[in-house]
Phi, psi and omega in degrees: 000136180292130180282143175279130180304136180303326182298344181258000183267135174274105181246017174055229184300323184295335178293338179272324187302124177066343181268014178148324180261138177200169174283137183096185180278154189292153178276148172288146174287144178293144176289130184296311177059028183265091174298133181305141180292152179303145181294152179177179178304131181288140177256123185252357180212133176242123190310316187263016180239119182273115178244020186295336181278351182280141173286172180300314177298320179294324178299322179294318178297313180300316180298318177299315184296309185293338177269338182267328184275144181284147175307142176283002186269002180088003179267146180279055178226166181285163174303316182297314182293320179296314182294336181270354183267134181297332183262017184287163176286171189280005181265342190288316179294312175303324179295320178293323177292323177299316179295325176300314180296318180301315180293316181297329182273003171087014179291144174289156185301316181297325177292321177298317180295321177295316179295322178296318179295318179298325185271325188237358181299149185289340184237021183251002174275130181253140171265115186249128179284116181247016177302136177070358181281142178292144183236135174240124183114184184292122182304327182260022182301149182290332183240133180244122171265127172246123182243124172266122191217164183226125186293343180261356183279122182296327180292326176294320177298322179291334181285336186305307181294330179294313181292319181296323178296320179294321178297321178291319182296323183246041182306130180089345182245346182227140176230156179246131173248126184260128178241132180286131176215060179294132183270146182298331182283355179248098188298335181260002180291319180292312176303321179294320178297318178297322178296320180294316179294318179299318177297323179298330178290348174247019176077020185231035181300308187292327176296318177291318176310311183295319179295318182296319180284332177289329183238057184296339180263009179229076184236023177286168184304318181293330176294317180298319177294323179297321178292323178297318178295316181301326181273000179073028180283156170291108190293321179295318178295319179299315179298319180294320181290330180302329181250012182287134174301328180294320177296316179296323179299319180298317180293315180297323179296320177296317181295319178297320177296321176299316177301319184296322183265008171093018177292131180233357180194174180233146356280149170241127184241133172244141175241116185049043175086356181256137177297125174281112194241028185242179170301137185299333180295345180270003185302314181298317178297319179298315180294322177300317177295322179296320178293333177296336181290000000 
């Protein structure tokens, strides 16, 4: 069945999430930096890439892209030539499939080039320090999602079910690392972040995480204590940790790490060090492609 381009689907809040709208000031688009591939015979078919769902106009766009964009393998050849070569690196065929999906989903060419640069650019992979950060999913999973988030941000709340669905779909192969990024414009984001870290010190980070996102409009001090009681936490210890310099240090370290890797709003998601720069509904497809690598 022919897929309907995402750009034509009314997805409400999710159409904004990560695709341009976020809490905080907007992120800059990554620079494409795609020097045109060297000229040569155009390749219009790649054996291991299925383009049967593309219309004739979409096929022309796809053909232009795979012949114009440089291979992600560091070779001065096009994606098409790299993907058609028996000795190519393992990124070229997934890159060609990624471009197929981008065209099928209705992205404009400049957006496709930006997304391609974010995913395959030589200088767009970030090394993110995840020491001490809570992890949900298999610790040794092949794919790591790192999410910088704010408990008072509505877009972060909307992202929760999308990410959780992906973790279930790829159970054992994908893990989530949560990084605190409370924004100054959200007065209850920092107290909520402290509550989550404090709960984590009693082994209940994710349980508190889920409660905070379920009750984003109930983040006053009495609400945080109520959640601690609901989770069976040692209340005196929880209260002490809420004002602990060590808890604050953990949150500040996450925010500093976010600044270092270019986070400018929430939620910001990285997959294996690459900024996820697409419509959120594409997360599962993106992860599937990542696993193909």
